[in-house]
Every structure is written in structure tokens, then in C-alpha cells.
C-alpha positions as CSV (number, residue, x, y, z in Angstrom):
1,M,76.5,31.9,114.6
2,P,80.1,32.3,113.7
3,W,82.6,33.6,116.3
4,V,84.6,36.8,115.7
5,S,87.4,38.3,117.7
6,K,87.8,41.8,119.1
7,E,90.6,42.5,116.6
8,Q,88.3,41.5,113.7
9,I,85.6,43.8,115.0
10,T,88.0,46.7,115.4
11,H,89.3,46.2,111.9
12,A,85.8,45.9,110.4
13,K,84.7,49.1,112.1
14,S,87.6,51.0,110.6
15,I,86.7,50.5,107.0
16,P,84.9,53.6,105.5
17,I,81.7,52.9,103.6
18,L,82.9,54.7,100.5
19,D,86.1,52.6,100.3
20,Y,84.0,49.5,100.5
21,I,81.5,50.6,97.8
22,L,84.2,51.7,95.4
23,A,86.0,48.4,95.8
24,H,83.0,46.0,95.8
25,E,80.2,47.8,94.1
26,P,81.8,50.2,91.7
27,D,79.0,49.8,89.1
28,N,76.4,50.7,91.7
29,V,77.7,54.2,92.5
30,R,77.9,57.5,90.7
31,R,79.4,60.9,91.7
32,V,77.2,63.9,91.8
33,G,79.0,67.1,92.7
34,G,80.9,66.6,95.9
35,E,79.0,63.4,97.0
36,Y,78.4,59.8,95.9
37,R,75.0,58.2,95.3
38,L,74.0,54.6,95.1
39,K,72.0,53.6,92.0
40,D,69.8,51.0,93.7
41,H,69.1,52.9,96.9
42,S,68.5,56.5,98.0
43,I,71.8,56.6,99.8
44,T,74.3,59.5,99.6
45,M,77.8,59.7,101.0
46,S,80.1,62.7,101.5
47,H,82.6,64.0,104.0
48,G,82.6,60.8,106.1
49,K,78.8,60.8,106.5
50,W,76.0,58.8,104.8
51,H,72.3,59.2,104.6
52,W,69.6,56.8,103.5
53,Q,66.8,59.2,102.6
54,S,63.9,56.7,102.3
55,Q,64.6,55.1,105.7
56,G,65.7,58.3,107.5
57,I,68.9,56.7,108.8
58,G,72.6,57.6,108.5
59,G,74.9,60.0,110.1
60,A,78.6,60.3,111.0
61,S,79.1,56.5,111.5
62,A,79.7,56.0,107.8
63,T,81.4,52.6,108.0
64,A,81.2,49.5,105.7
65,L,80.0,47.5,108.8
66,N,76.9,49.7,109.2
67,Y,76.2,49.6,105.5
68,L,76.3,45.7,105.3
69,I,74.0,45.3,108.4
70,S,71.5,48.1,107.7
71,V,71.3,48.0,103.9
72,R,72.5,44.5,102.7
73,G,70.9,42.6,105.6
74,Y,74.1,40.9,106.9
75,S,74.2,39.7,110.5
76,F,76.8,41.4,112.7
77,A,79.2,38.4,112.7
78,D,78.8,37.7,108.9
79,A,79.5,41.4,108.1
80,V,82.7,41.4,110.2
81,L,83.9,38.1,108.6
82,H,83.1,39.5,105.2
83,L,85.1,42.7,105.8
84,T,88.0,40.9,107.4
85,G,88.5,38.5,104.5
86,T,87.4,35.3,106.4
87,A,83.8,35.1,105.2
88,P,82.4,31.7,104.1
89,A,81.6,30.8,100.5
90,Y,78.9,33.3,100.1
91,E,81.4,36.2,100.1
92,I,80.8,38.7,97.3
93,T,83.4,38.5,94.6
94,P,85.4,41.7,94.6
95,K,84.8,44.0,91.6
96,A,87.4,46.5,92.6
97,R,88.6,48.7,89.7
98,P,92.1,50.1,89.6
99,P,92.3,53.4,91.4
100,T,91.4,56.3,89.2
101,E,94.5,58.2,88.1
102,R,94.8,61.6,89.7
103,K,94.1,64.3,87.1
104,A,97.2,66.1,86.0
105,F,97.7,69.6,87.5
106,A,97.4,72.5,85.1
107,L,97.2,76.2,85.7
108,P,94.0,77.9,84.6
109,P,94.3,79.9,81.4
110,R,95.3,83.5,81.8
111,N,93.2,86.5,81.1
112,Q,94.5,89.2,78.8
113,N,95.1,91.5,81.8
114,N,95.0,91.5,85.5
115,S,92.8,94.5,86.1
116,R,90.1,92.8,88.2
117,V,92.6,91.0,90.4
118,V,94.4,94.3,91.1
119,E,91.1,96.1,91.8
120,Y,89.8,93.3,94.1
121,L,93.0,93.0,96.1
122,Q,93.3,96.7,96.5
123,K,89.7,96.7,97.9
124,R,91.1,94.1,100.4
125,G,93.7,96.6,101.4
126,I,96.7,95.1,99.6
127,D,99.3,97.6,98.4
128,K,99.3,97.9,94.7
129,M,103.1,97.8,94.4
130,L,103.0,94.4,96.2
131,I,100.3,93.1,93.9
132,R,102.4,94.2,90.9
133,R,105.5,92.5,92.3
134,C,103.6,89.2,92.6
135,I,102.2,89.5,89.1
136,A,105.7,90.3,87.7
137,D,107.2,87.1,89.3
138,G,104.4,84.9,88.0
139,S,103.0,83.9,91.4
140,L,99.7,85.8,90.8
141,Y,97.5,86.4,87.8
142,E,93.9,86.6,86.6
143,S,92.2,83.6,85.2
144,H,90.5,83.8,81.8
145,R,87.1,82.3,82.4
146,Y,85.9,83.7,85.7
147,S,88.6,86.4,86.4
148,N,89.6,84.6,89.6
149,C,92.8,85.4,91.5
150,V,95.2,82.6,90.9
151,F,97.9,82.2,93.5
152,V,100.7,79.9,92.3
153,G,102.9,77.6,94.3
154,R,106.1,76.3,92.6
155,D,108.7,73.6,93.4
156,T,112.5,74.3,93.7
157,T,112.9,74.1,89.9
158,G,110.3,76.8,89.4
159,K,107.6,74.5,88.0
160,A,104.0,75.3,89.0
161,R,102.6,72.6,91.2
162,F,99.8,74.3,93.1
163,A,97.2,77.0,92.5
164,A,94.7,78.6,95.0
165,L,91.7,80.2,93.2
166,R,89.9,83.1,94.8
167,S,86.9,84.8,93.2
168,T,87.1,88.6,92.6
169,S,83.3,88.9,92.7
170,G,82.0,86.3,95.2
171,D,82.8,83.8,97.9
172,F,84.2,81.1,95.6
173,K,87.6,79.7,96.7
174,R,89.2,76.3,96.0
175,D,92.4,74.7,94.9
176,A,92.9,74.0,91.2
177,I,92.4,70.4,90.2
178,G,95.5,68.3,90.7
179,S,97.2,70.8,93.1
180,D,99.8,69.5,95.4
181,K,99.4,70.9,98.9
182,R,103.1,70.5,99.6
183,F,103.8,73.6,97.4
184,G,102.2,76.7,98.8
185,F,102.2,80.3,97.7
186,I,105.4,81.9,98.9
187,L,106.6,85.5,99.3
188,P,110.4,85.3,99.6
189,P,112.4,87.7,101.8
190,K,115.0,90.2,100.6
191,N,117.6,88.0,102.2
192,N,117.2,84.4,100.9
193,A,119.4,83.2,103.7
194,S,116.8,84.2,106.3
195,N,116.3,81.5,109.0
196,I,112.6,82.5,109.7
197,V,109.4,81.5,108.0
198,A,105.9,82.9,108.8
199,A,103.0,80.5,108.1
200,F,99.5,81.7,107.0
201,E,96.3,80.0,106.1
202,S,95.7,81.9,102.8
203,P,97.6,84.0,100.3
204,I,95.5,87.1,101.1
205,D,96.4,86.9,104.8
206,L,100.0,86.5,103.8
207,L,99.9,89.7,101.6
208,S,98.1,91.5,104.3
209,H,100.9,90.7,106.8
210,A,103.4,92.0,104.2
211,C,101.6,95.3,104.1
212,L,101.3,95.6,107.9
213,F,105.0,94.6,108.6
214,P,107.1,95.5,105.5
215,D,110.3,95.3,107.6
216,F,109.8,91.6,108.4
217,D,112.7,89.9,106.5
218,G,111.6,86.3,106.6
219,W,109.9,83.8,104.3
220,R,106.1,84.0,104.1
221,L,104.3,80.8,103.2
222,S,100.6,80.1,102.6
223,L,99.5,76.7,103.8
224,G,96.4,76.6,101.7
225,G,94.2,76.0,104.8
226,T,95.3,74.4,108.0
227,S,97.3,71.5,106.7
228,V,101.0,71.5,107.6
229,A,102.1,69.7,104.5
230,A,103.4,72.8,102.8
231,L,105.4,73.9,105.9
232,T,107.0,70.4,106.4
233,H,108.0,70.2,102.7
234,F,109.3,73.8,102.9
235,L,111.4,73.0,106.0
236,E,112.8,69.9,104.3
237,H,114.2,72.0,101.4
238,H,115.3,75.0,103.6
239,S,117.6,73.5,106.2
240,E,118.7,77.0,107.2
241,V,115.2,77.9,108.5
242,N,115.0,77.1,112.2
243,H,112.1,79.3,113.5
244,C,108.5,79.5,112.4
245,V,106.2,82.4,113.2
246,I,102.7,80.9,113.4
247,C,100.2,83.3,111.8
248,T,97.2,81.1,111.3
249,D,93.7,82.6,112.0
250,N,92.6,83.6,115.4
251,D,89.9,80.9,115.7
252,A,89.5,77.3,116.8
253,A,90.8,75.8,113.5
254,G,93.7,78.2,113.4
255,N,94.7,77.4,117.0
256,R,94.6,73.6,116.3
257,A,96.9,74.2,113.3
258,A,99.2,76.3,115.5
259,A,99.4,73.4,118.0
260,R,100.4,70.9,115.2
261,I,103.1,73.3,113.9
262,A,104.5,73.8,117.4
263,E,105.0,70.0,117.6
264,L,107.2,69.9,114.5
265,P,110.7,68.8,115.2
266,D,113.9,70.8,114.7
267,I,112.3,74.2,114.8
268,T,111.3,76.8,117.4
269,T,108.0,78.5,117.1
270,S,106.2,81.7,118.2
271,R,102.5,82.6,117.8
272,E,101.3,85.9,116.3
273,I,97.6,86.6,116.1
274,P,95.7,89.7,114.9
275,L,94.3,91.3,118.0
276,Q,90.5,91.4,118.2
277,C,90.3,90.1,114.5
278,K,89.8,86.7,113.0
279,D,92.6,87.0,110.4
280,W,95.3,89.3,109.1
281,N,93.3,90.8,106.3
282,E,90.5,91.9,108.7
283,F,93.2,93.4,110.9
284,L,94.8,95.2,107.9
285,L,91.4,96.8,106.9
286,Q,90.8,97.8,110.5
287,Q,94.2,99.5,110.7
288,K,93.6,101.4,107.4
289,E,90.3,102.6,108.7
290,L,91.9,103.9,111.9
291,N,94.6,105.8,109.9
292,H,92.1,108.2,108.4
293,L,94.4,111.2,108.6
294,E,97.1,109.6,106.4
295,D,97.7,111.4,103.1
296,V,96.6,108.8,100.6
297,R,95.6,111.2,97.8
298,K,96.6,109.8,94.5
299,D,99.0,111.3,92.0
300,I,97.6,112.8,88.7
301,L,99.7,111.9,85.7
302,F,100.4,114.0,82.6
303,L,101.8,112.2,79.6
304,E,104.1,113.6,76.9
305,E,102.4,111.4,74.3
306,P,99.2,109.5,74.3
307,F,99.4,106.0,75.7
308,K,103.2,106.3,76.3
309,Y,105.1,106.2,79.6
310,P,107.0,107.4,81.5
311,E,104.9,110.5,82.2
312,S,105.9,114.1,81.6
313,F,105.2,115.0,85.2
314,R,102.8,114.3,88.0
315,I,101.0,116.4,90.7
316,K,98.9,115.8,93.8
317,D,95.1,115.7,93.8
318,G,93.9,119.3,94.3
319,E,97.0,121.0,92.9
320,S,97.0,123.2,89.8
321,V,98.7,123.4,86.4
322,K,99.4,126.3,84.1
323,M,97.9,125.9,80.7
324,T,99.4,127.9,77.8
325,Y,97.2,128.1,74.7
326,S,99.0,127.9,71.4
327,Y,96.6,130.0,69.3
328,D,97.0,133.2,71.3
329,G,99.7,132.5,73.9
330,E,97.3,133.2,76.8
331,T,97.9,131.3,80.1
332,E,95.4,130.0,82.6
333,V,95.8,128.3,86.0
334,L,93.5,125.2,86.2
335,K,92.9,123.1,89.3
336,C,93.2,119.3,88.8
337,R,91.2,116.6,90.6
338,F,92.0,112.9,90.8
339,I,89.2,110.5,89.6
340,D,91.2,107.3,89.3
341,E,94.7,106.3,88.0
342,T,93.8,107.2,84.4
343,H,91.2,109.9,84.7
344,L,91.3,113.5,86.0
345,Y,89.3,116.7,86.2
346,L,91.2,119.6,84.5
347,G,89.2,122.6,85.6
348,N,85.5,121.6,85.1
349,N,86.2,119.0,82.4
350,A,87.0,115.3,82.9
351,Y,89.6,113.5,80.7
352,H,91.4,110.3,80.3
353,I,95.1,111.1,80.7
354,S,95.9,109.8,77.2
355,E,92.9,111.7,75.7
356,L,94.2,114.9,77.4
357,A,97.7,114.2,76.0
358,E,96.2,113.7,72.5
359,R,94.3,117.0,72.7
360,L,97.3,118.9,73.8
361,Q,99.4,117.4,71.1
362,R,96.8,118.2,68.5
363,S,96.2,121.8,69.6
364,R,99.9,122.3,70.4
365,S,98.9,123.8,73.8
366,T,101.0,122.9,76.8
367,V,100.6,122.3,80.5
368,E,103.2,122.6,83.2
369,P,103.2,122.2,87.0
370,I,103.2,125.2,89.3
371,P,106.3,125.0,91.5
372,G,106.1,125.2,95.2
373,Q,102.5,124.1,95.5
374,K,101.3,123.0,99.0
375,P,98.8,120.2,99.2
376,M,95.3,121.6,99.8
377,L,92.0,120.0,100.7
378,D,88.6,120.8,99.2
379,I,86.0,120.0,101.8
380,V,82.7,121.4,103.1
381,A,82.6,122.9,106.6
382,A,80.5,125.1,108.8
383,K,80.0,126.4,112.3
384,Y,77.0,124.9,114.0
385,G,73.8,126.6,113.0
386,E,75.3,128.0,109.7
387,P,75.0,126.4,106.2
388,L,77.7,124.2,104.9
389,K,80.0,125.8,102.4
390,D,83.0,124.8,100.2
391,V,86.3,125.4,102.0
392,T,89.9,124.9,100.8
393,V,92.4,124.4,103.6
394,P,95.9,123.1,103.9
395,M,96.1,119.3,104.3
396,T,97.1,119.3,107.9
397,E,95.3,118.1,111.0
398,A,95.8,121.6,112.6
399,A,93.8,123.2,109.7
400,I,91.0,120.7,110.2
401,R,90.9,121.2,114.0
402,K,90.7,124.9,113.4
403,Q,87.6,124.4,111.3
404,V,85.7,122.4,113.9
405,G,87.1,123.9,117.1
406,G,89.7,121.4,118.4
407,A,89.3,117.7,119.0
408,Y,86.6,115.9,116.9
409,T,84.8,112.6,116.5
410,T,84.3,110.9,113.2
411,E,81.6,109.0,111.4
412,L,81.1,107.6,107.9
413,I,78.7,109.1,105.4
414,Q,77.1,106.3,103.4
415,N,74.1,105.7,101.1
416,E,70.9,104.3,102.4
417,T,71.9,100.7,101.8
418,K,75.4,101.3,103.3
419,T,77.0,99.8,100.2
420,Y,78.8,103.0,99.2
421,T,80.9,105.3,101.5
422,Y,81.6,108.8,100.0
423,G,82.6,110.9,103.0
424,I,83.8,111.2,106.6
425,L,82.0,113.6,109.0
426,L,84.1,115.3,111.6
427,R,82.3,116.9,114.6
428,G,84.1,119.2,116.9
429,K,83.2,121.6,119.7
430,E,82.4,124.5,117.4
431,G,81.5,123.1,114.1
432,M,81.7,120.2,111.6
433,A,83.5,119.3,108.4
434,V,83.1,116.7,105.7
435,C,86.1,115.2,103.9
436,G,86.4,112.6,101.2
437,V,87.3,109.0,101.3
438,G,90.3,107.4,99.5
439,S,89.9,104.7,97.0
440,D,91.0,101.9,99.3
441,K,90.8,103.2,102.8
442,I,89.1,105.9,104.9
443,S,91.2,108.9,104.5
444,L,91.3,112.7,104.9
445,T,91.2,113.8,101.3
446,S,89.4,116.2,99.0
447,L,85.6,115.7,98.7
448,H,84.4,115.1,95.2
449,P,82.4,118.1,93.9
450,Y,79.3,116.0,93.3
451,N,79.4,114.6,96.8
452,A,80.0,118.0,98.2
453,Q,76.7,119.2,96.7
454,S,74.9,116.1,98.1
455,V,76.3,116.8,101.6
456,K,75.3,120.4,101.6
457,R,71.8,119.4,100.6
458,D,71.3,116.5,103.0
459,L,73.3,117.3,106.2
460,S,72.0,119.4,109.0
461,T,74.5,121.6,110.9
462,E,72.6,121.4,114.2
463,P,75.0,120.7,117.1
464,P,75.0,117.2,118.6
465,T,72.4,116.8,121.3
466,Q,73.7,116.9,124.9
467,A,72.2,115.9,128.1
468,E,70.2,118.7,129.8
469,P,72.1,120.0,132.9
470,A,70.5,119.3,136.3
471,K,68.3,122.2,137.6
472,R,70.1,124.2,140.3
473,E,68.3,124.1,143.7
474,S,67.4,127.5,145.2
475,L,68.1,128.5,148.8
476,R,64.4,128.5,149.6
477,D,64.0,124.9,148.4
478,K,67.0,123.9,150.5
479,L,65.4,125.4,153.7
480,E,62.0,123.8,153.0
481,R,63.7,120.4,152.5
482,G,65.6,120.8,155.8
483,K,62.4,121.6,157.7
484,E,60.7,118.4,156.3
485,K,63.6,116.3,157.3
486,S,63.6,117.7,160.9
487,A,59.9,117.0,161.3
488,Q,60.3,113.4,160.2
489,Q,63.1,112.8,162.7
490,S,61.2,114.3,165.6
491,A,58.1,112.1,164.8
492,S,59.9,108.8,165.0
493,P,60.9,107.4,168.6
494,P,64.6,107.3,169.4
495,K,66.4,104.0,169.2
496,N,68.6,102.8,172.0
497,R,72.3,102.1,171.4
498,N,72.0,98.3,171.4
499,A,69.3,98.4,168.8
500,Q,71.4,100.7,166.7
501,E,74.3,98.4,166.9
502,L,72.2,95.4,166.0
503,E,71.1,97.2,162.9
């Protein structure tokens, strides 16, 4: 049996099975999805592991040494010698092919618009103005084929070198083929001379942080995971940056990445994590849910001409306009309700804002805002035991507290499958009220008329159940209980002092 040294054994054990197969048996392997399979054996290899299905062996020790011994029948010493280049004449002639050229990077084709990306990111709590800013500077767009979010990373010349893809309708997320991890998605500060950079695992966490802390005037960089390649490359080209705020996720992987970043030379670091949340987007959504009294009612736009901006004027949801009819000069005050950014209720009729402008233009009728309007809420409310009814109140917390009798608790009103939230129930000391829910966060806003009818039909106004107070003991019961206690004490023999002390 040939002799092998410890150094040869160590070297042989370090050679991955996949590297050996691709170099010595390239015609015997094929790629299927994210794994490699041998043609002459039921063996699969992926992510540093291998599995021989027919023999039920494999695991994490995916080295060429294991492969030669277990599959090809080599002795231990012969396998080591073969792998270290000192094998005898029976050594397999290498059939290594030149390494496959890395596919060139190319951005996915763009869609005609970015509507799904905007809608998806708004559902994730991202501010629409920030989304539009990223679209305008070319760092974000919607892909053509699957309507994915495409977050673009560029080099110092402005050339795209990286793209992170994120599905708008599922859990799919990956980097575009050929992406260079050194060039991450970046949100620059107002002051390009800033000496601070904040590092995140994903673009959505980065944008969430920008919504939470708009006054932070530093660079924001997405690492595209937990690799520090993007950060080290950024620091090489931004010598003025000397401090990194580590904003990786609040989990084991994020903490390991934070430890690696803290070891980088020539910079100081600090760690920021979202309290009681895994990442910054989760924290953003939590904060938006807590701020349910914030006025997030949307503006209703009125256009001078169909499909042309800027608008003639805008009002708040729930406010009214004065309509003047051209055929007889009569005027009418009509209340307006926000449906979405391009649709509204005018009185009892729903319109697209361009359709309304077209009708007004054709009929020569006019609408104008009513000056001095105060924001009002349309909700349903009732004292306990009374039926719910439509109520219009000023949009202030004092008005809501007056309806329910002071401080209140809140709970969401959802459909049976809890996939749709259409109201928020406020319960106070004297009564209850139901308000609406904004488009991207829980908010105190007007309740949609259709939802108001459902609430009045489905909700009971019974007061919340409270624990029954303890029954008050009468004087006679107290006397009887005293007599029983005295009788028990007189029946038991007295204990001496020493016995009492021992107890």
C-alpha cells in the first residue's frame, strides 16, 4: 500500500466533489435547475452536499476523496495520490474543459409602466414619493415579463452592473444573471459629501428605513444579502466615508454580517436594529399600524381637461364642491369621496377623474371648491344598546372620544378569511364607533358607504363583557363566620411556646 503524508491527506480532503467532477468527468454530468446530476449514477450535488439515492449515502462531506472511495472504488491512499497529482500510471487522464464564461449581465426588459411595482411597494409601507424618486433616477422599474421589482446597482460611471429582482405577487427574489455583487442598490443623501453609510440586506429594508428616518443624511446601501462585497467596494470609492451604521436584519445571519462589517479596517461602526422586529420593513408596517389616528386621507383631484395635468384644484376626502349646471344656472353642493388616486364619488355617482372632466367639458357645467371647509369624518357610531347609525364628525381625536365616552381600545374588522381589512372598531366607556382604513395603513378615515351598511348589519352594540363584581358579605354572615372560627379554636388544645417557635 503506498504511503501518503498528512499534507497530502489534508489537500485531498479540501477538494470539493463538484470541482473534481467538472474537471475530470465533464461529459458525465448535467445541470438540472440548481443542482448537478451524474449520468451513470443516481448522484446529485448542490450547495456543498451530495446524495447517492440508490445507496442512501451522502451528506455534507461532499469531497472528491469521498467520491473516489465510495463511488469509484479507490483505496484511501490511491484516492489521495490521485487527487494530489502523484498517482501511479493508472491515473485518469484529465478531461477538464475550459471554465464556462460567465454570462454577460443585462437588465431585464422594462414594462410599459410601473403600476404594479408602485402598488406593491405601497402595500409594503413605502412612501409613494420615494418610489417615484427611485423610478425617476432609473434605480427602480417594473420588468416586462413577470412585473417584478427591479432594483438596479450602478458603477461610478452610471453603468448598470447589478439588479435585484423581487416579485410583486409572490415570494420570488433573486439577482439577475451576471449581476456583480460589488455594486448594490444605493439611495444617495442630499449631501454627497456625507461621511456616513448605512448598510442593509435588501432594497426594501433600505427604503423602509428612509421612510422611518427621513432626516438621516447619509448614504444608504443594499448589500444584496449578507455579503460585504458591496460595502467594501463602496468604501474603496468613497474615501470620505468613515462610519457605517449596520442595519442588517435582527437575526442570526444579520448579526454574523454585522460582526464581519465591524471588523472592516479604517471605519467606525454602530449597530441599529428594529426593536422586536426581524427587519426594517416589518418595523415600518408596525409603526404605521400604531399611528392609526394620523390623517392619511387622500386628495381628490379635479382636472381642467381630460387626461391633462396639473389639476384645476384638489380637496380632501369627505369635503364638498359646488356644482353649477350650464343649462339652467342652478347650483348644488355635492359631497366627494375618495376611491383611489383616479376615481371618486361625486354625490352618489362614481367617476374616473378624466371621465368627470370630460363630462363637465361637454355639458359646460362647472365645479369649484367650497372655501373654508373643515375635514370631516363619515363613520358609524352608537351608544351601547342602541343601533349603529351614520355620523359625521370633525376629524379630531376629541370628536371621536366624545362619541365613545373617553379613552378607547381598537380592533380591526376583517372578512372571515382575514384577507381584507375594511374598518377599525373603537370601544370606549359609553359606546363604540367604526372608522375606515386607509389604502396603505390603519388610519382614522371615513368609512366607505358600502362598508358602513355591512357594519350596521353585522355588528352588535352590546357593551363588552366585564367580570361580575364579588358579592358583598352581610353583617349576619360575618357574625356567623366569627362564631364558627371561635368554636374551632376552643376545640383544639393550646400549644406551648416552644412548640410554636419550632413551627
